[in-house]
N, C-alpha and C positions, 0 to 999 in steps of 0.2 A: 701821649697814652696811646696804646694798643684800644681796638675799636672792641675786641672781647673783653676786657679789660673797664668798659662803659656802664652804666648802671643806666638802660633809657626805656622800661617799661613803666608807668604811670603808678602800676601797683607795689612795685618793689621800689617808689620814690614813694610813695604814703606809708608803705610800713616803717621806712626809717626815720622817716619825719615823725609816724606815731608815738618811735619811744620817747620824744622830749629830750635826747638826751646832746649837748650837743653845747659847742665854744663858738665865741661867737670875737670878733675885732673891727672895728668902721669899716673893713673893704670885707671881711666876709662874714658868714654865716656854717657852719660843718654838724652836720646831724651824723650821728654812729649810730652802729653799729655790728655788733663782734661780726665776724668774718663768713659767710658760710660754705664760700669756696677754698682751692690751693690758693689762689691769689686774692687782694682786697679790692677792689673795686671802686668805683667811682662814679658820681652825674653832679651835672653844674645844670641850676639855675640862675636864669639871667632875667629879670620882669622886665616889663613893659617900657614902666619910667627910666630905664636906663638909657633908652634912643630905640631906635627903626632898627630893622631888622640884619642891618649890616652892621652896626654899632656892635651888636648884640651878639653877630655868630664871630667879630674881630677880640670882644670880653672874652668866648668861650672858647675861641683859637689859645686864646694866652695863659686862661687859666689853667688847659689838655695841655699846655705848652710846661708851663709852671711848674705840675704834676708831675712830669715827666722827667725836668730838671729833681726832682726832690723826691725822684724815686718812691713813687706812690704804691707802688706792688710788693714792698717788706711791710706794711705796717700790719696790725692785729684788726683792723678795722673795714667793713665796707663805708662810706659817705657818702653825703651829699652835699656840696660846696654850693650854697647861696652866694650870690655876686647880690653887694648892697650897692647902697647908693653913692659912699664913700670912696669907691675901687676907683672912682674918675677925678678922684683930689690928688692919688698919688699915681709915684712912677710907677712904670713895670720891677724897679727893685725894690721900691718899698713894699708891695703886695707881697712879692716872694717873700718878703723878709716877716710882713704877715702870716702866709699862707705858715711859710715853714716857722713860727712860732706856736699857733694855735696844734697844728697836726704834733706837734712833743707836749703840749699841755694834756692833750685828749688819754683815758686812763679807759681801757677796759676790761 
């Protein structure tokens, strides 16, 4: 996922979460908002309960890779991907399948 296609600002995170439109699975919660620009953008949030900074950064790198492989720029929404505790129980491939099914469930 390119840097330009990421949501980084706290205000943008709060705007999307405030709408309370989300889809959830054991590994992730995905909050969505209709896209504002040409491309859809994603932000990733990983809480401190997931582990130390090294572990959280690894999880975020994996999530960005999953979004890149699933061609996240072609969706009709901006999203915040919140990583849940269940993420660590599943393999990378299982988490990717969970994410793919969630992205298909979103209706905007």
